[in-house]
N, C-alpha and C positions, 0 to 999 in steps of 0.2 A: 545215795548215789556214790559210787566208788571214786577214789582219787583218779584212777585211770580214765574213767568216763568223763569226769569233770575236766581233766587235763585235755582230753581230746576235743571236748566242746570249746574250751578256751582257745586251743590252737586253731580250730576251724573258724571260730568267730574272728580271731585276729587275722587270719588269712583272707577271709571275705572282706573285712574292713580295709585291708591293705590294697586288695585288688580294686575295690570301689574308690579308694582315695587316689590311686594312680590314674584310674580311668576318668574320674569325674572332677576331682578337685586340685590335683597337683599341676602347677604351672598355668599357662594361659591357652596353649594350643590344645585342641580337642580332636580326637578321631571322629570320623564321619558316623561311625556306629560302633556298638560293642563288638560286633563280629570283626570289624577291622582291627579293633584293639586286640582281640584274641589272636589274630593272625600276625600282627605287626609288633607286639610288645611283650611277648613271653610272660604272661601273668603268673605262671608258676613260680617265678623268681620274686614276685612282689613282696612276700613276707620277709625274705632275707634282705631285699633292697631297702625296705622301710627301716630295718635296723640300721642300715648304713646312713640313710637320710637323717635319722634321729641322732646319730652320733657324729655327724659331720659338723665341723666347727661353723658357727653362725655366719662368718664372713664368706664362706664358700657355698652357702645354700642358695645358689642361683644358677641359671642356665650357662652363662659364659663368664669366665674369669680371665684376668691378666695372668700371663704365665710367669710373672716375676716372683711368685711365691716359691717356685721350684729352685732348690739349691743348685748352684753352678750352671744355671740356665744360660748364662752368657757364653759358655763354651759351645753350646749348640748354635746359638745365634752367630757366633764368630766363624763357625765352620760350615755354614749352610752351602757355600759354593763347593766345598770339598765333597759333601754328601750329594749335591746336585750332579756333579761330574760322574761320580760312581753310579748313581741311579740312571743317568743317561746312557752310560756304557752298558748297563744291564739291559736297558730297553733296546739299544741297538743290536745286542746279541740275541734278542728274542726271549730273554729270561721271563719276562712278565707273561707273555702269551703261553710259554711252555708250562708255567706253573699252574695255569688254569685250564689246560687242554684236557678234554675228557679222558679219564683213565690214568692221568698222571698222578704223581705222589701228592701234588698240591691241590688236586681237583676236589677232594672230599673235605671241604671246609665247612663244618657245621655252622659256623658263625657268619660267614660272608658269602656262601655259595650263591644266594639269590641275587647278588649284585652282578654276577658274571653276565647274565642276559642283558644287562644295561651297558656292557662293554667295559665295566670297571675291572681293574686288575691290580694285583699286589705282589710284593716280594718280601717275605718275612726276614727280619734281621735277628730278632730274639723274641722269646715268649715265656714269661713267668719262670725264670730260672734256667732256661735253656737258650744258648746262642746257636744259631743254625750253622752247621758246618759249611753249607753252600755260601752263606753270607761272609763267613771268615775267609773263605777262598776268593770270592768275587768282589767284595767291597770291604777290605780289611781296615781302611782308614775310618770309615763310618762306624764300624764295630768298635774300634778303639776309642772313638769319641763317646759313644753311647755307654761304654763300660765305666766311664768316669761320672756317670749320673745314676746313683743307686735308686733314685725315685722313679726311674723308668722301668716298668715291669714288662713291657712288651713293645716291639717296634717293627715297623714295616715301611717300605716305600709304596705309594699308592698312586695310580693313574686314573683320572676320570676323563674320558675322551671328549673331543669337541662335540657339542650338541647333545650330550648325554645328561640324564638326570636320575637321581635316586629318590623314589617316592617316600612319603612320610613313614618313618619307622622309629623304633627305639631299640638300643642294644640291650641284651638280656640282663647283664650283671653289673651291679653298682659298686663293685670292689675297686673301681678306679675312675679317674677322669680321662678324657681323651685330649691329647695334645696334637695340634697341627702346625707344621712349619712349611711355608711355601718355598719350593725349590725352583720350579720352572712353571709359571702360571701365566694366564692371559693378562694378569694385572688389570682386570676389568670387573666392574660391579656386576656384570652379567654372569660371572663365575663366582658362586657364593654358596654358603650353607646357611640355612635358617634353623636355629636351635630354639625351640619353644617360640617366642616372639622376637628373637634377636637375630638380625642379619649379620653375618661375618663374611667378608670378602677375602679370598686368598690372594696374597701378594708375595712377590719374591722376597725372601729373607725375613718375612714378618710371621709372627706366631700368635696363637691364642689357645686357651684351654676351655673345654666345655664338658658339661655333664651329659654323657651320651645316653642316659636313660630318660631324658626328656624327648618327646617326639621331635624329630628333625628330618630335614630333606635337603638334598643337594642338587644344584643346577649348574650346568656349564653351557650357557646359551651363546657360546662364542665359536670361532672356527679354529681354536687352538686347544690342545689337551692341557690338563692340569696335573702337575706332578708335585707331590708333597711327601714329607716325612710324617708319619702318623704313629703316635705312641700312646700306650696306656701308662698313665702316671698316677702316683699316689694321691688319693683323696685326703684332704686335711681332716683328721678325725681326733676325737678325744681317746683316752686310754681304753675305754670299753670298746669303742669302734675298732681300734687297732687289734684288739684280741679277736674279735669276730672276723676281721679282715684276714687274719692269718689263716683261718680255716677256709674262708671263701676263696683264697688264692689256690688252694688245692684243686677246687673245681675248675678254675680257670686254666690251671696247668694241664688238665686233661684234654683241653681243646687244642693243644699244640698241633700245628699243621706243618708239613714239610714243604719245601720248595722243590727239592729233587730227591732222588732215591737215597742219597747219602745222609739225609736229615732224619732226626727222630720224629715219631708221631705219638701224640698223647692217646690215652685210653679211649676217650670219646671219639676222637678222629678215626682211630682204628675200627671202633664199633660202627661208626657211620659208614665207613667204606664197605664193611661186610654187609650192612643192611641196604646199601645203595640199590642193588637189583630189586629188592622188595619195594623200595620207594618208587623206582621207575615204573613198576607194575601198577602201583597204587595211583600214580599220576595218569596212567592210561585209563584206569577205571574212572578217574575223575572226569575224563572227557567222554568215554564210551558208555559208562554205567554209573551215572551220577548218583542215583538213589542208593545203589549198593555201596558206593564209595562213602557217602555220608553216614550210612549205617555202620560200616566198618570203622570209620573214624570215631564215631560216638562210642562204640564198644571199646576200642583201644584206649581212648582217653579216659573213659569211665573205669576201665580196669587198672590203668596206671594210677589214677587218683585214689581208687579203693585200696590198692596195694600200698600207696604212700601213707594213707591214714591208718592202715593196719600195722605198718611198721612203727608209726608214732605211738599207737595204742600199746603195742608190745613193749616198747621202751618204757613207757609210763607204768605199765603193769609190773615190769621188773623192778623199777625204782620203788614202787609201792610195796612189793614183796620184801625188798631189802630193808626198807625203813620201818616195816611193820613190827 
């Protein structure tokens, strides 16, 4: 058996094992079914994510952490009222609603679009090397504070309306942890996020960090909205993990989403916007022609997986030829 074939079998075995581990054995919380896991947890990223898990420092291998490990975190904590005031000004001006309006520059968000139907909204401040021009213009004091914390890779303001909830899900990429800082919250245990088996209540001026690749859900069972600062922050990793992380960030950078037309958009966001009409058509098929929709979905997913495996095999074949 050739090196290329053995290599492809090894990659396939590793990938299947990673998907099984995340679905069946990681953490305490389980999805109701494998189908729900496929819809809610982006299993295609499991092989890369497991490399992140293996290279994460032991003290950080848990669902929720104290934010104290972040350098200069006291600066964020000391300026939460400054950020709250700028976020409230954005809300009063309608910036949150405008950013998620159908057809707007911010509507085509491949990572967070499914939350819109729950009333959730956001306003980006920065994202993996890019600071949004709209944020520099509309909330300069917040941007200035964030610029002093290099461990923050991306940041946004986020609103969860009164009575809203986000069902169980997991974010796709493990290249970071998620930081939450309460800005204007109900200060009530009925407004909380559950990460794996840990409940975290949002409180004004209080923060926490969690691993967003664990299944988590959010609930605001109060009559007041919840406003927070939400950031992607560095995952504590060993030297090997930091090397892998550098490449992983390139993927994350491609998901850059604009707030307004003046902002840049990443490659994947531009592609998602172009494919949006096709996606809308497929969703109509899901309702009107369910069997055809399932067949099309299976064919597309199979084609993508086959193409990915073919690319891996080609790379291994080239390496084999070079070293022969």
